[in-house]
N, C-alpha and C positions, 0 to 999 in steps of 0.2 A: 329345497329337497326334503325328504324325511328326514326325521332326526334317528329314527331306528336303523340298525342297519341294514341294506338292502336285501332283500329274498335271492333265495338262490337262484340260477341260470337254468335260462330253460333250455329246454333239448334242442341241440342241431346248433344252435350258433353263442347263444347267449355267453359273457365273458365275466358274469361275477363269479368271486372266487368266495363270497360271505358266507358262514356256517348260517345254520338253518334259525329262522326266526320262531320267536316265541310263537306266535301264532302257530306254525309249519308243526312247534313239540307239540301243542296241545290239539292239532287235528286229526280226526278222524282215523283209525288204523284199519285202512280194508286191505291189507297184506293180503290176509289169507285168503280174501275171498279170490283175490288175482292170484294166487298162487296154486289154487285149485283148476283155472283153466287149463283144460290138457292140451296138447299141442295143436290137435287138431283143430281145436276151438280157436285158438288163436292163429292158425292158417287161414281160418274160413275167414276171420276179422280181418287179418292180412291183405287177403284180397277181395276186399266187398267190393263191390261195383257201383257204385253211385248212379241212379236215375238219371235220366236226361236234363231233369230239372233243375238236380243237386248239381249235375255235372256243369250247368251253364251259371249256375251261383259261384260255385268255385273257380271256372275260370275267370270269371268275371273280379271276380276281387283280387285272384292271382294279377292279373292285369294291370288292376288298382294299383298294388302295392309294386308292382316289376316298375312303371315310374322311376320310380328310386333308379333303379337300375339304366335308365333311359338317362337322368341326368349324368349317372357315373361315365355313361359313356360321349355322352354330350360336352360335359368337361375336358375329359380326356383328349377329345380331337379338336375343339373350339379353338382353341391356340395355333392348332396346323397353320390356319390361314393367317394367321397373325404373327406366329414367331419373327418371320421375316423384318417384318414393317417395326415388329419392338426391338430387333436386333439393330434396325438402322436409327430410328426413333430415339433410343437412349445410348445409342453407338456400343455397343457389348461386344464382348469378345467370346468365342465359341465354349469357354467352359463356364462363363456368366449365363448365356445365352440358355446352356443346358440347365443350370442350375434353376432360374428363373423359369424354365417350364417341369422342374422335377419337383420344386418347391411345395406344390399342391397335395405332391403323394407324402409330404411330412401331417401335413395337415390329416389325410385320410388316416395315415397311420394311428395317430391321437384319436380320430372322432372312432376307428373302428374299437380303440381302447375301451375306451369309459361307455360306448353304445349298447354293450349288454346290461351293464350294471344300471345305465339310467332308463332301459327299458324293462328292467325288471321291477323298476319301482316307480313309473310314471304308466306304464302301458307303452306296447306297441303301436301304437296309433299316434299317441300327441310325441312319442322322439320321430315319428316320421314329418310332423308337422316342425317341430326343429330343424331338421336336417333341410327341409325347404325352404324355411327362415332365413338360414344361414347361407343358403345358394343364391335365394335372392339378393341377399346385402354382397355376396361376392360380384354377381353378375355387374349390380351398380356402380361397386366400387371399382372394377377392375377396369369397367368401360369407360370412367372417368379419372384412371390415376394420373396423377400429374408429376410422380417419381418413380423412379424404378423401386425403393423402399416400398411405396405405397402399393404397387403392384405386386409384389411378394407377397406383403401383407393381407391383402383380399384373396391372393390366391390359396394361401392357407387356410384364409377364414370358409373358403368354396370348398376346399378339401375337409375339413371338420365335418362340413354337412355330406360332401359325398361318402366320406368313412363310416358316418352313421348309417346312410343307405345301402353301404353295402355289405352292412351287417343284418340290419335288421330287415331287409325286404326279402331277401332268401331266408331269416329265421321265421318270418311270418307265414311264409308261403309254404315252407317245409311241416309247419305247427297246424296247419289249416288244409293240408292237400290230404286226401286219401293215400294208401300206402301204393295203392296198385297205378297212382296216376303221379304217384309225387316225382319221379324223375324226369317225367314230362314236363310237370306245372313248374319245378325248378328250376327248370332250361331256360321256361319264359324271362326269367332274372338275366340270362346271358343273352337271351334274344331282344331284350329292350334296349341293353348296351349297344348291341351291334347297330340297333334302330337310332341311338342316341348318336353314335358316331357318325349313319349316315346323316342324320337331319345336322349335325353341327358343320360337318362339310359340305351339304347342299347349302346349310346357307351362309357359310363361308365364302362357297362360289359364286352365290345368286347376288351380296353383298359386295364383292369384291369387282364384277360385271357390272354392276348398276354406278359404280364409282370410277371405274374405270382403273381399278389399281386398290389393293389394300391399304396405301398410305395416301389416298385421295379422300379431301372432304366428299361426305356423303350427304348429311342430314343434319341440322343446327350446328351445323361447324364442327362437327365431329367426324373425322377420319373413319373409312369403313371398317378398319381392325375394329376400334373400338364399339363399333356398333355388333360386332361378330363375340363379344361378351354380353353385350345389353340384351341379346333378344333371349337369352339365359332364364331371364325372368318370369317366360310365358311359360316353359314346361315344368320351373320350380312351383310358379301358384298354381297351375294345375294339380301338381302333386299335393301341394297340402291342401285342397281343397278336395281330392278325393282321400285322402288318408282322412277324412273327419266322417266320412260316408261308410269306409268298410267296419265289416264286425270285428270287435277287440277277436285278439288270439284265445284259443279253449287252454291252451296251458295257461296263459298270464291269468284268465279268470279261474281255474282250479287253484292258483298259488293265489289269490286273494279269494278263496274259499266261496265263489260266485258257483256253484256247480250246477246249479241248476242253467244259469245263462250260457254255460260253457257246454252243457249237455245239449241246449239250444242251437248251438252253432254248429257243433258236431252233427247234430239229425239234419239241419236245413242247407250246412254247405257242405260238408261231407259224404252225407250220404247213411250215416251209422244206423243200425237195423238197432243197436243197442248202447247209447250213448253213455248209460251209464257204466257199464263195462270200463269203457276207454276214459271216464273219467277215474276210474278208481285205479285204471292202469296209469294214467298221466301222474295221479299222486304219489302211487307210489314211486314211479320215475324221480317225480321231483323231491322226494325224501331222500333217495339215493345219491341225485346231486346237490343235496342242500352239504351234503361232507366233502364235497371236490375241494379238492386244495392241488398246491404244485405239486406236491408229492404224490398225488397220482399219475401223474406222468414221467415220474421219474422209474429206470430200470437199470439193467445192467449195460446198454449199448450206448457207450459214452455218456452216460449220466440220466438217460432218461429210455420210455419205455420202447420199442421198436415200432409199433404202428405210429407212435408219435414222428419216430423219424419219418415213416414212407409218408406221412402228410407233409410235414414241413419239404419233402423232397419233392412232392408233387407240387408245391406250392412256387418253388423255386425254379422251376424247371419249365413251371407253363411260361415265365417271364423271361427268362434266358434264353430261349428260340427267340428272342426279339420283335415279338409281334408288338409292341409297345413303341417300337425305334419306324413303323410302318405309318402306324398311327396318331402320332405323336407330330412326325417329323416329313411326309409323306411328299407334300408338296415341295418341301425345302429339297429332298432324297431328289425328286425328279427334274427339278432345276438346276439343281448339280451336276446332272450328266446330261445337260443340253436340252431339255423341254422347256416351252416357253413357259409364262406365268399362266394362262389360259390351258394350257395343255397341262401342266400340273394340278391344276385345281379339279380339270376332268379326270384325273385320273384317278386320282384320289376319290371323288364322288362314286366311279366306277368300281374299286375297290372297295369302299364301304357297301354298295349296293350287293356283292358279293358274300361278302361278309354276313349281311341279312340274311342273302338266301339261304346260305350253307349251314346256318345255325337252325333253319327247321330238322338239318336232317338228325340232329342230335337230338331234338326234340320226338321224331317218331321212332327212333329205333334206340335211344337210351335204355326204355323200360321193354323192349323188344330182344336185343340181339346181347344187350349187358352194358356195361362202363367200359368192364377191363377191354373187350374185344375194340371197342370205338376209341381206346386210348392208344391200341397197340397199332391200329390201322392210320391215327394222324399221327403217329411218330414217324413211321416208315414216309408219306406223306409229305410233312412239313420238311424231312431230310430232303428229298428228290428238290421240290420247290428253292429251298434255299442254297443249295449246291449248284442249282441252275443261275440262279440269282449270284452266288459268289463270282462263277466263270464270266457272266456275263460284264459283271462290273470290273472286272481284271483288265478287260479291253477298252476301258476309258482313255478318250484321247486329251491332250490339252493339259493346261494348267490355270489354277485361278478360275477365275468365272467363265472363263474362255474354255470350257470342256463339253464333249459330248459320246456319246455312245453307237459307233458306226453300225450300219445294219451289217449283219442282224441282230448285234446285239443287244441293242436296244429295246426290240422286241423280244429276244428273250429273257431278258432284264425283266419287265413285264410279264411274260408268261410264268416265269419261275416265282416272283413274289405275289402275285394271286393265285398260283399254286398254293402255296404254302399258306396263305388266307384261308382258301376252300378249305383243307384238311384241319387247321386251327379250329376253324370257324363250327365245323362240323362236330367237332369230338373235342379235344384239349380247355378249349374256352369254355364250355359249357360242364364239359362231363366233371373236371377237375374240382366245381365248386359243388356239385352234387356230391362227390364223392366226401369231401372233408363233410358234408352236414350229413351224414352218413354212418362211417366208417369207425368213430372213435366209440369204445365201451360207454355207457352210461357215467360210470362213475369219473370218467376223466375226459367226458365230450366236450365241454364249457371250455375249461383251461387250455385243451387240446387244440378247440378249435380256435380260440384267441392266439396260440402262438403260431399257428400257422398261415391265420390272416396277416399279421405283423410280417411272418417269414417272407409273405407274396407282396405285401407293399414294398418291404425293404428293396426286396429282389428288384420291382419296377423303379424303384428310384435309381438302384444302381445302373441300369440300363439308358433308363432315363438321363440320366446325368451325365453318362459316358461317351455317349453315342455321339455326340457333335463333334467334339475334340478327338475321338478317334478316328472319324471318318475324315475330319481334316487332315490328321498325322500319318495314319497308316492306311488309308482306305478303304473305300467299303468293300472291296472283294474278301478285304482279310476281316473285316468285321462280320460280314455275312457267312463267311466262312466259319468262324467262331460259333454264332448261332445254329450253322449244319453240325457241328460237335455236339451240341446241347439236346438238339433233335435226335440226333444217333443216341445219345447216352440216354434220353428218355424213355426208347422202345424196351432198352434192355434194363431200365430201371421198376418199368413196368411190368415186365415178364418175371422179373425174381422177386417184387417185394408188393405187387396193389392185389389187395382182395376183389372179389366180387361183392356187390351189395344190390343187386337187383330183387325185386320184391319184398323185401325186409322190412319190417317197422322198425320205427326209430328205439323202439324199447328192446330191441331183440338182437342188438348189436354186440353185446357183451362177448361171444364167442368169438367174434372177429380178434380181438385181444392176442389169441393164442394161435387163430387158426392160419394155414399158408395159405399164398392165393392159388386159386382155382388156376387146374392147368388143361 
């Protein structure tokens, strides 16, 4: 680690809160040049359309960086097929089972907490490689775990890697993408997450089918559930290799005073016609963010600036609608209402395919109709799907492991759960992260993004931990009813508080701090 204080945070997602470095204070002062850019010129830059070669390059590096999102999704759902076998193998109760699943999220929160500062010092690429190494270690350790505490330790280590990827991948994408395409390209991160979820559930299904059950021996004396973790080495290794091949972030290069290299990246991958002007704008923004601290997010609304509360609210609501109750526990969920083991795995895979397909809706429309309209539509659709699922689960008959959903309630539960996934994947899944990367003024973006990311991980942890005991003691119908309540609240929250950020440069978000949402 460098002995000097780390450089200031990057626009969008960095979490560093340090002051300006001595080098930054001695850097050239381009403020006059940037300040003379009139509004028309800035709008021209904002809507610069890269040529096809530039578009192909930026899409390629976006896909490479988004493999970090793939690991996020893979880690989130790989335990889905293993959770029942882990519970039986280690003789766990419902609360400890939930904690074993959720503990990785504590590592995610920690990894997200230091990823921005580390990326400011090491660079985005090196930190991506670190995340890949941590996930490789976690995959091997979890697959070969000899005790519950051993498994939990490796889950936390994997969480560190996923937390790093969850911050660095969208940061890198937003920093290298042209403004006109930034929403769609930033949504690639969520698409990669959904593909990772699908890959994990598909591999779980294939491995358990090959062994005749997740608890049965498959290869080399190891049960199938252990191989579900071990196969994670493959995508993690690919991520590490790809991270070494992509160019460094232009904002990191400007911070290190490598302006010529930053201009080359902006021209070749972003299609910038005048990269020197963009470099000057970036340097000015970095100087503003060098003064960023916790004081910048303070305000009169219960101690925080109102726009920070908007970000926190979005981050929490995205998790409190219960999406990860489906993708962490779907196999267990469907078995609990009478589906066979093979039917439960197949249903989980189908749900993950829907999740992937509908994420393309966000990619296609986020820069066309706007972030806010997608969120509003998503809230309505999620509410309807969750209400249908809650009504269906209220008709569960039997007790203990001998339960079922009589026709047509089993079919209704499937329709409701998958309708919820359709609307989440097309709206709140990707769009919330796009919004958090864009909506904060420069002076507070680094700190505010860190606070909101932490809120999202903690909400995820709470839902993941609480779902098994709540399902067992109060019933699935009430749990899904609570999720539906939060989906309904999300609609009114967006209408009242969430601004539109479509088509704006990262450097032009300051006015949102005082703006009210578009009606």
